[in-house]
C-alpha positions in Angstrom: 0.2 0.1 0.2 1.5 3.3 -1.1 2.3 5.7 1.9 2.1 9.8 1.5 4.2 12.2 3.4 2.8 15.8 4.1 6.3 17.9 4.2 7.1 21.5 5.1 9.9 22.8 2.5 12.7 24.8 3.7 11.8 28.0 1.9 11.0 31.1 3.9 8.6 32.6 1.9 5.2 33.0 3.9 3.2 32.0 0.7 4.8 28.7 1.0 3.7 28.2 4.4 1.6 25.3 3.8 2.2 21.4 3.6 3.3 19.6 0.4 2.5 15.9 -0.2 5.2 13.5 -1.7 4.9 9.6 -1.9 7.1 7.7 0.3 8.9 5.2 -1.9 8.4 1.3 -0.5 12.3 1.3 0.7 11.5 4.3 2.9 8.4 3.4 4.2 10.0 2.1 7.5 12.2 5.2 7.9 10.1 8.0 7.2 7.7 9.3 10.1 6.8 12.7 11.5 9.8 14.5 12.5 12.0 13.0 9.6 14.3 15.2 7.7 14.0 14.4 3.7 15.3 15.2 0.6 12.5 16.2 -2.1 12.3 17.5 -5.4 11.1 20.9 -5.7 10.8 22.7 -8.8 14.2 22.2 -10.7 16.0 21.8 -7.2 16.4 19.4 -4.2 15.6 20.7 -1.0 15.5 19.7 2.6 12.1 19.3 4.3 10.4 18.1 7.3 7.7 15.6 7.6 4.8 16.6 9.7 2.5 14.0 9.0 2.2 10.3 7.2 -1.1 9.1 5.7 -2.2 6.2 3.8 -4.8 8.1 1.8 -3.9 10.5 -1.1 -4.8 14.1 -0.8 -7.3 15.5 -3.3 -5.4 16.8 -6.1 -6.2 19.1 -9.2 -6.5 17.2 -12.3 -3.4 16.6 -14.1 -1.3 17.0 -10.8 1.0 14.4 -10.1 2.8 13.7 -6.9 6.5 13.2 -6.9 8.3 10.4 -4.4 10.9 11.5 -1.5 14.5 11.1 -2.5 15.9 10.0 0.8 15.9 10.2 4.5 18.6 12.5 5.7 18.7 11.3 9.3 17.6 8.5 11.5 14.2 9.5 13.2 13.9 9.4 17.0 11.2 10.1 19.5 12.2 13.9 20.2 11.9 14.8 16.3 8.3 13.8 16.6 7.7 15.7 19.8 9.2 18.7 18.0 6.8 18.6 15.2 3.9 18.3 17.3 5.5 21.5 19.4 5.6 23.4 16.2 2.3 22.8 15.3 1.2 24.2 18.4 3.5 26.9 18.3 2.0 28.0 14.9 -1.6 28.1 16.4 -0.7 29.8 19.6 2.1 32.3 18.5 0.6 33.0 15.1 4.2 32.3 13.4 4.8 30.2 10.4 5.3 26.4 10.5 8.6 26.6 9.2 9.6 29.2 11.6 8.2 27.3 14.5 10.1 24.0 13.2 13.7 26.2 12.6 13.4 27.2 16.1 12.7 23.6 17.4 15.1 21.7 15.3 18.9 22.1 15.4 20.1 24.4 12.6 22.4 21.9 10.7 19.1 19.7 10.1 18.2 22.3 7.4 21.3 22.3 5.6 21.1 21.7 1.6 22.0 17.7 0.9 24.6 19.5 -1.6 26.4 21.4 1.3 30.0 21.1 1.3 30.9 18.2 3.9 32.5 19.2 7.3 36.2 19.2 7.8 37.2 15.6 8.8 40.2 14.5 11.0 42.2 11.1 11.0 42.1 8.9 14.4 44.3 6.5 15.1 44.3 3.9 17.8 45.9 0.6 18.8 44.6 -2.8 17.4 42.3 -4.7 19.9 44.7 -7.5 20.1 47.7 -5.4 20.1 51.0 -6.9 21.5 54.1 -4.6 21.8 56.5 -7.4 22.1 55.1 -8.6 18.9 55.5 -5.1 17.3 59.2 -5.0 18.4 59.9 -8.0 16.9 58.1 -7.8 14.0 59.5 -4.0 13.3 63.2 -4.5 14.1 64.4 -3.2 11.0 61.7 -0.6 10.4 62.7 2.2 13.1 60.1 4.8 11.7 57.0 2.7 12.0 58.2 1.3 15.5 59.1 5.0 16.7 55.2 6.1 16.0 54.0 2.7 17.8 56.2 3.3 20.8 54.9 6.7 21.1 51.3 5.7 21.0 51.7 2.9 23.4 53.8 4.6 25.8 51.3 7.9 25.5 48.4 5.9 27.5 46.1 7.5 25.1 43.3 5.4 23.6 42.8 7.7 20.6 45.6 9.7 18.8 44.9 12.5 16.0 47.2 12.0 12.9 50.2 14.4 13.1 50.6 16.2 9.5 54.2 15.2 9.5 53.3 11.5 9.6 53.4 10.1 6.4 50.4 8.2 5.1 52.8 5.0 4.0 53.6 4.5 7.7 49.8 4.6 8.9 49.1 2.2 5.9 51.8 -0.3 6.6 51.0 -0.6 10.3 47.3 -0.9 9.3 48.1 -3.9 7.2 50.0 -5.6 9.8 47.4 -5.3 12.1 48.8 -3.0 14.7 46.7 0.0 14.5 43.1 0.8 13.3 42.5 4.3 11.7 39.5 6.0 10.8 37.7 9.3 9.8 35.4 11.5 11.7 34.0 15.1 11.4 36.0 17.7 13.4 34.4 18.4 16.8 34.4 21.7 18.5 34.5 22.1 22.2 32.1 25.0 23.2 33.9 25.7 26.6 36.9 24.7 28.3 36.9 23.2 31.6 37.1 26.0 34.2 39.4 25.2 37.5 37.5 25.8 40.7 36.2 24.4 44.2 32.7 24.0 43.0 32.9 20.1 43.0 32.0 20.2 46.8 28.8 18.3 47.5 26.8 20.3 50.3 25.1 18.8 52.8 21.4 19.2 52.6 19.6 21.2 55.0 16.4 19.6 56.4 14.3 22.2 54.0 16.3 21.5 51.1 15.7 17.6 51.8 12.1 18.0 51.9 11.9 20.0 48.7 13.9 17.1 46.8 11.4 14.6 48.4 8.5 16.6 47.2 9.8 17.2 43.7 10.9 13.3 43.5 7.5 12.3 44.6 5.8 14.2 41.6 8.4 13.0 39.2 8.1 9.3 39.9 4.0 9.6 39.7 1.9 8.9 36.6 1.4 11.9 34.6 3.2 15.6 34.4 3.2 18.0 37.1 4.4 21.8 37.6 5.9 22.7 40.9 6.8 26.4 41.9 10.0 26.2 44.2 10.0 29.4 46.0 13.0 30.0 47.9 14.7 33.3 49.0 18.0 34.3 47.9 20.6 32.1 49.1 18.3 29.4 50.1 20.1 26.8 48.1 17.8 26.2 45.0 20.8 25.1 42.7 21.5 22.3 45.4 18.1 21.0 45.1 18.3 21.1 41.4 21.5 19.2 41.6 20.3 16.5 43.9 17.0 16.0 42.1 18.7 15.7 38.6 21.0 13.0 40.2 17.9 10.9 41.3 16.5 11.4 37.8 19.4 10.2 36.0 19.5 7.0 38.4 15.7 6.3 36.9 17.3 6.2 33.2 15.8 9.5 32.3 17.2 13.0 31.1 17.3 16.7 32.4 16.7 20.2 30.9 17.9 22.9 32.8 17.0 26.6 31.9 18.9 29.8 33.0 17.6 33.2 32.0 20.9 34.8 30.8 23.9 33.8 28.4 26.3 35.9 30.8 25.5 33.2 33.6 26.4 30.2 31.9 30.2 30.0 33.2 28.8 29.8 36.8 25.9 27.4 36.2 28.2 25.0 33.9 31.2 25.0 36.8 28.6 23.6 39.1 26.9 21.1 37.0 30.0 20.0 35.3 31.7 19.5 38.4 28.8 16.9 39.5 27.9 15.6 36.3 31.1 16.3 34.4 30.6 15.2 30.4 27.0 14.4 31.0 26.1 18.1 31.0 26.0 19.7 27.3 26.0 23.6 27.1 23.3 25.2 24.7 22.7 28.6 23.7 23.0 31.1 21.0 26.1 32.8 21.9 28.0 29.8 20.6 29.2 29.5 17.1 27.0 27.2 14.7 29.8 24.4 15.0 30.0 24.4 18.8 26.2 24.2 18.8 26.1 21.2 16.5 28.7 19.6 18.6 26.9 19.9 21.6 23.5 18.8 20.0 25.1 15.6 18.6 26.3 14.7 22.1 22.7 15.1 23.2 21.3 13.4 20.4 23.8 10.3 20.7 23.0 10.0 24.7 26.6 10.8 25.4 25.2 13.9 27.2 21.9 13.6 29.0 21.7 17.1 31.0 21.1 19.8 28.6 21.8 23.5 30.4 21.4 26.8 28.8 19.6 30.1 27.9 15.9 29.9 26.4 16.5 28.0 23.3 17.9 25.1 25.5 13.9 24.4 25.9 14.4 22.7 22.6 17.0 20.3 23.6 17.1 17.3 21.4 16.3 14.9 24.2 13.7 12.3 24.6 12.6 10.7 27.8 13.0 13.9 29.9 12.4 13.2 33.5 12.5 16.9 34.6 12.7 20.5 33.2 14.1 23.2 35.5 13.5 26.9 34.8 15.5 28.8 37.4 14.7 32.5 37.8 11.3 31.6 35.9 10.1 35.2 36.6 12.7 36.8 34.3 11.5 38.4 31.0 14.7 37.3 29.3 12.6 33.9 28.7 10.8 35.8 26.2 11.7 35.6 22.6 11.5 38.9 20.8 11.8 37.8 17.5 9.3 35.3 15.6 8.2 33.2 16.9 7.8 35.0 19.7 7.8 32.1 22.7 8.3 32.2 26.3 10.6 29.4 27.1 8.5 29.0 30.6 5.1 28.2 28.7 7.3 25.8 26.3 8.7 24.2 29.3 5.4 23.1 30.7 4.1 21.9 27.1 7.4 19.6 26.9 6.4 18.4 30.6 3.1 17.4 29.6 4.4 15.7 26.2 7.0 13.7 28.3 4.9 12.9 31.6 7.6 14.9 33.5 8.0 17.4 36.5 8.7 21.3 35.6 10.2 22.8 38.4 9.9 26.8 38.4 12.5 28.2 41.0 12.5 31.8 41.9 12.9 34.2 44.8 10.4 36.5 43.3 8.2 34.4 41.2 5.9 35.6 38.5 2.6 36.7 39.1 1.5 34.3 36.5 3.0 31.4 38.3 2.4 32.5 41.9 -1.4 32.9 41.1 -1.6 29.1 39.5 0.2 28.0 42.6 -2.2 29.8 44.8 -5.0 28.3 42.6 -3.9 24.7 43.0 -2.9 24.4 39.6 1.0 24.3 40.8 2.4 22.8 43.5 3.8 25.0 45.9 7.4 24.2 47.3 9.1 26.8 49.8 12.6 27.4 51.1 12.2 30.2 53.4 15.6 30.5 54.9 19.2 30.9 53.6 21.6 28.0 53.6 24.2 30.4 55.4 24.4 34.2 56.4 21.1 35.9 56.5 19.2 38.4 54.7 20.3 41.7 54.5 18.9 44.5 56.6 17.0 46.7 54.4 17.3 50.7 54.7 15.2 52.8 52.6 16.6 56.1 51.9 13.9 58.9 51.0 16.1 61.1 48.4 13.4 63.8 48.8 14.9 64.6 52.2 18.3 63.2 52.0 20.6 64.4 49.6 24.1 66.0 49.1 23.9 69.8 49.1 25.7 70.4 45.9 23.0 68.5 44.1 25.5 66.8 41.9 26.0 63.4 43.4 23.9 60.5 43.0 25.0 59.2 46.5 23.0 59.7 49.9 25.4 60.4 52.5 24.1 57.4 54.4 25.1 55.0 51.3 28.5 56.7 51.1 28.9 56.1 54.8 27.9 52.6 54.5 30.2 51.9 51.8 33.1 53.6 53.4 32.6 51.5 56.5 32.2 48.3 54.7 35.3 48.9 52.3 37.5 49.4 55.6 36.4 46.5 56.9 37.5 44.4 53.8 34.2 43.6 52.6 33.1 44.3 48.7 30.1 46.4 47.7 27.7 46.1 44.8 26.2 49.4 43.4 23.4 48.9 41.1 21.6 51.5 38.6 19.6 50.0 35.7 20.8 52.5 33.1 24.0 52.2 31.1 25.9 55.2 29.5 27.1 58.3 31.2 24.1 60.6 31.1 20.8 60.0 30.1 20.9 62.6 27.5 22.2 66.0 26.2 20.2 69.1 25.6 20.5 72.6 24.8 20.2 75.3 27.5 19.3 77.9 24.9 16.5 76.3 23.0 15.6 73.2 24.9 16.4 70.8 22.0 17.0 67.3 22.7 19.9 65.3 20.5 17.8 62.5 19.5 18.1 59.6 16.9 17.3 60.3 13.3 16.2 56.5 12.8 13.9 56.4 16.2 13.2 59.9 17.3 14.4 59.2 20.9 16.8 60.8 22.9 20.6 59.7 22.2 22.4 58.4 25.5 25.7 60.0 26.0 28.6 57.6 26.7 32.2 59.0 27.6 34.7 56.6 27.1 35.0 57.2 24.2 32.8 60.2 23.8 29.6 59.2 21.5 26.1 59.7 21.5 24.4 56.3 20.9 20.9 55.0 20.2 20.3 52.0 22.5 17.5 50.8 20.3 18.9 50.8 16.5 22.8 51.2 17.6 23.2 54.6 15.8 26.5 56.2 16.9 27.0 60.2 16.6 29.9 62.5 17.7 29.0 64.8 20.4 28.5 68.2 18.7 30.1 71.5 19.6 27.0 73.6 19.3 23.4 72.9 19.1 22.0 71.6 15.5 19.0 73.6 15.9 19.7 76.8 17.2 23.7 76.8 17.1 23.8 77.8 20.6 27.2 76.7 22.6 25.0 75.6 26.0 24.7 72.0 25.6 24.2 70.4 28.8 23.4 67.1 30.5 20.6 65.3 32.3 20.5 62.0 34.4 23.3 59.2 34.9 24.1 55.9 34.1 26.6 53.3 35.0 29.6 55.0 33.6 29.2 57.9 35.5 28.6 56.3 38.4 31.7 54.5 38.0 33.6 57.7 37.7 31.8 59.3 40.8 32.5 56.4 42.9 36.2 56.5 41.8 36.5 59.8 43.1 34.8 58.9 46.4 37.3 55.9 47.2 40.2 56.2 44.8 42.2 53.4 46.5 40.0 50.8 45.8 39.5 48.6 42.4 36.4 49.1 40.8 34.7 47.0 38.2 31.7 47.9 35.7 29.3 45.4 34.1 26.6 46.2 31.5 25.7 45.3 28.1 28.1 48.1 26.7 31.1 46.5 28.9 29.8 42.8 28.0 30.3 43.5 24.3 34.0 43.0 24.9 35.0 39.3 24.6 34.9 37.3 27.5 35.0 40.6 29.6 32.0 39.7 31.7 33.3 36.4 32.7 36.5 37.7 33.4 35.2 40.3 35.7 33.2 38.0 37.3 36.2 35.9 38.4 38.1 39.0 39.3 35.2 40.0 41.9 34.6 36.4 43.2 38.6 36.0 43.8 38.7 39.4 45.7 40.7 41.4 43.0 38.2 44.0 43.0 36.3 45.9 45.7 33.4 47.5 44.0 31.2 46.2 41.3 29.0 48.8 39.4 26.4 47.4 37.0 23.1 47.1 35.5 20.4 44.3 35.9 23.2 41.9 34.7 24.3 41.7 38.0 21.3 41.1 39.7 20.7 37.5 39.6 22.2 34.3 39.9 25.9 35.4 41.5 27.2 34.2 44.7 29.7 36.2 46.2 30.3 35.6 49.8 32.3 38.6 50.9 29.6 41.3 49.6 28.1 42.9 52.5 26.6 45.9 51.0 24.1 46.4 48.1 23.3 49.9 47.1 20.6 50.8 44.8 21.3 54.3 43.2 17.9 55.0 42.1 14.9 52.6 42.4 12.5 54.6 40.8 13.6 54.3 37.0 11.2 51.5 36.1 8.0 52.8 37.6 7.2 55.4 34.7 7.7 52.7 32.2 4.3 52.2 30.1 3.9 48.5 31.6 1.1 47.0 33.6 4.1 45.0 35.1 6.2 48.1 36.1 5.6 47.3 40.0 6.2 43.7 39.6 9.2 44.1 37.8 10.7 46.8 40.2 9.8 44.5 43.3 11.6 41.4 41.6 14.6 43.4 40.3 15.4 45.1 43.9 14.5 41.7 45.6 17.0 40.1 43.2 19.9 42.7 43.5 19.7 43.0 47.3 19.8 39.0 47.5 23.2 39.4 46.2 24.3 40.7 50.0 25.2 38.7 53.0 25.5 35.3 51.5 28.4 34.3 53.5 27.9 35.9 56.9 25.6 37.9 59.0 25.0 41.7 59.4 24.6 42.7 55.7 22.9 45.7 54.4 20.7 46.6 51.4 20.1 50.3 50.9 17.6 51.4 48.5 17.5 55.3 47.3 14.3 56.1 46.1 11.9 59.3 45.7 9.1 57.0 46.1 9.2 55.2 49.6 5.6 54.9 49.6 5.4 52.8 46.5 3.9 49.5 47.1 7.0 47.7 45.8 9.3 49.8 47.9 7.1 48.8 50.9 7.4 45.1 50.2 11.0 45.4 49.9 11.2 47.0 53.1 8.8 44.8 55.0 9.5 41.7 53.4 5.9 41.3 52.9 5.8 39.5 49.5 2.4 37.9 50.1 0.4 41.1 50.7 2.2 42.7 47.5 1.3 39.9 45.5 -2.5 39.7 46.4 -2.8 43.3 46.5 -1.3 43.5 42.6 -3.2 40.3 41.6 -6.5 42.3 42.8 -5.9 45.2 40.5 -5.4 43.0 37.5 -8.4 41.1 38.2 -10.6 44.3 38.0 -8.6 45.6 34.8 -8.7 42.1 33.1 -4.9 42.0 33.1 -2.6 38.8 33.2 -2.8 36.2 34.6 -6.5 36.5 34.4 -6.5 37.1 30.6 -3.9 36.8 27.8 -2.4 40.0 26.4 -1.7 40.2 22.9 0.1 43.2 21.1 -0.5 43.9 17.4 2.0 46.3 16.2 1.5 47.9 12.4 4.7 49.6 11.0 5.4 51.5 7.8 7.8 54.0 6.4 4.8 56.0 5.3 3.0 57.3 8.0 -0.2 58.7 5.9 -0.6 55.0 4.4 0.2 53.7 7.8 -2.8 55.8 9.4 -5.2 54.9 6.6 -4.7 51.0 7.0 -5.1 51.4 10.6 -8.6 52.4 10.0 -9.3 49.7 7.8 -8.0 47.2 10.8 -10.8 47.8 13.0 -13.4 46.9 10.6 -11.6 43.7 9.3 -10.9 42.5 12.6 -13.5 40.7 14.5 -13.5 41.2 18.4 -15.4 38.9 20.2 -17.9 40.0 23.2 -15.7 39.0 25.9 -12.4 40.5 24.6 -11.1 43.8 25.0 -9.3 45.7 22.1 -7.8 48.9 22.9 -6.1 51.1 20.4 -4.5 52.2 17.9 -2.1 54.3 19.6 1.2 55.4 18.7 4.2 53.4 20.3 6.2 54.8 22.9 9.1 54.5 20.4 6.9 56.0 17.6 9.6 55.7 15.1 12.3 52.8 15.2 14.9 52.0 12.4 13.1 54.4 10.0 9.4 52.8 10.6 6.3 54.8 12.0 4.5 52.5 14.4 1.0 52.1 15.8 0.0 49.3 18.4 -3.4 47.8 19.7 -3.6 45.6 22.6 -5.9 42.8 22.9 -7.0 41.1 26.2 -8.6 37.6 25.5 -9.5 34.5 27.4 -9.3 32.3 24.0 -5.7 32.8 22.6 -6.3 30.0 19.9 -9.5 31.9 18.5 -8.3 35.5 18.6 -4.8 34.4 16.9 -6.7 32.8 13.9 -9.0 35.7 13.3 -5.7 38.2 13.6 -4.0 35.9 11.0 -7.0 36.4 8.7 -6.8 40.2 9.4 -3.2 40.5 8.4 -3.7 38.6 5.3 -6.0 41.4 4.0 -3.2 43.8 4.4 -0.4 41.5 2.9 -0.3 43.6 -0.6 -0.3 47.0 1.2 3.1 48.6 2.3 2.3 48.1 5.9 3.5 45.3 8.2 2.1 43.8 11.1 3.5 41.4 13.8 1.7 39.8 16.7 3.3 39.2 20.1 1.3 36.9 22.4 1.6 37.0 25.9 3.7 40.1 25.6 6.4 41.5 27.8 7.0 44.4 25.1 5.3 48.0 25.7 7.8 50.5 23.7 
């Protein structure tokens, strides 16, 4: 009986976002399954496609249409490939992306390589024959010193496998193979993503009673039939990572595999140290910061079973593993788990979907849970596990400094007298301190005192940020750089002044206050330098620097036992953001950065400078009353129909022609059907109205039925496909600019 394969072709055109049918030749029927990568004829070319379904019934075809057979199966199919196809089909429906976009996100990139692609470079490997005898070799090769010298080197080196040296003649190898002394084979070159890093992280810590109870509860969920989700709420320093390690150890003993997600690529070295120290080569590292060759190497280790733990940032949620026993999402509240390009998935959501597909336990860990996860835990949909105490040290004492009353009379300093006093006291005792400001650069912006003109980006129409070293104006959205003008571009006046401050200015001021101490700065500007962030963390951890200045890159996942003071220079910077999550994000960020203090000993301090000490998020930091803050926030969201009580969809329309854009928006409301239980707001100009040369308007849709709304929106977008207006959809949006 003839079988048919529905195939998505590797062509990016949205007009080809459909399934093409091919005949499966008899000799391939056993190999071709959903998830198989196949070579197919398409027009005059042979292309790569992904099989998304297999059927015994031929599709209805136009008259005179003729189906073509598949050419070949490219890879041996496995269970995880079938799972990825099902996940991609769901992503298309939920996130409104094309099926190919979802598949290319779900599968390793090398799977889509053209069949005609130049093969990877190979290397020659050599090993002693299984029945090798050194005495026999010495007897046989008495008159062949070159062959014997090579054999002696290989035998005495103790290496099981040696790579061929370029200086070794092929004739010597061939002669030794013929005599049965060695075996030779070829394999593709491998690239090791990260070298082993020395450290004492191999220490196994004795679990506290709270940690042991958490491990037992998670394992009880892992060993029962069916999937489950647990929210592990542990205060900063409560030892969540040690719980993860202990649980994974037990999961591996059950013959199952593990996936561990972390929020930032920059945190990979710290996590990699601890996980490799415990599990060695069973850990594969996955994230987009590696080269393609390095990613392929780690994927292949997971596919072959050589590695059984996938560790990485959000894309690691697609790790090519079957039989997954546990998926861990550490710092699950982090916005970094949301992908900002199509498909705009949230890794936490996909982790739960993969947990369901594998009947595994998903552990969401955080000291400051997302409102969505906290709500589901209080509703009983997630299991709630608590680690309320630190393993060592204690939570820092919180001091809120009201900057309306406490400031330097000169008005020039960003530091209150209290924070300066606490910093001096800790530095003199030999302690380290962290200073946090959620803004990079030197000044916020430059403006003309004569006419009020603000120097702005010509592409995005937002203020350019001033950076001092080197002196340059930079757009933080499109990366435009401009020289600092000597006169105002508008009125030609000379009175150009500055407002605000960022990490560079804070670094300069603190260096003036404490010139005898060593300072490091970590933000996205400094992180652009190769290995800068990793080296800076190592320097600070080893005590070779005293003061660390940084943005949110230093607010999570770091454990510096000698840090006894954390100071927040300005806690209010995110309150004014046009985002219903502003209070939640501020609380999470402050609690996380404050948690870097006092992890090694008692008596640490957390100083928060603010102009809004009465704000609920600031009061929650001061009192530690997280439950009250979450309940109040959830109550407000329920009244306004905000997540987690609905799903928030963002629709952005953009065009280089603002008049044409506004005309299209008038049509959109007539084309798109809004259901009675949905709330559509807009259109309104985006806060960043012009970005990368495009004018932008946005709508927001609050809905309880995502699949229905996405389906209707896709139909509406198709209506405008011939116009010079681009629409994009962001489901469960985290973006409001």
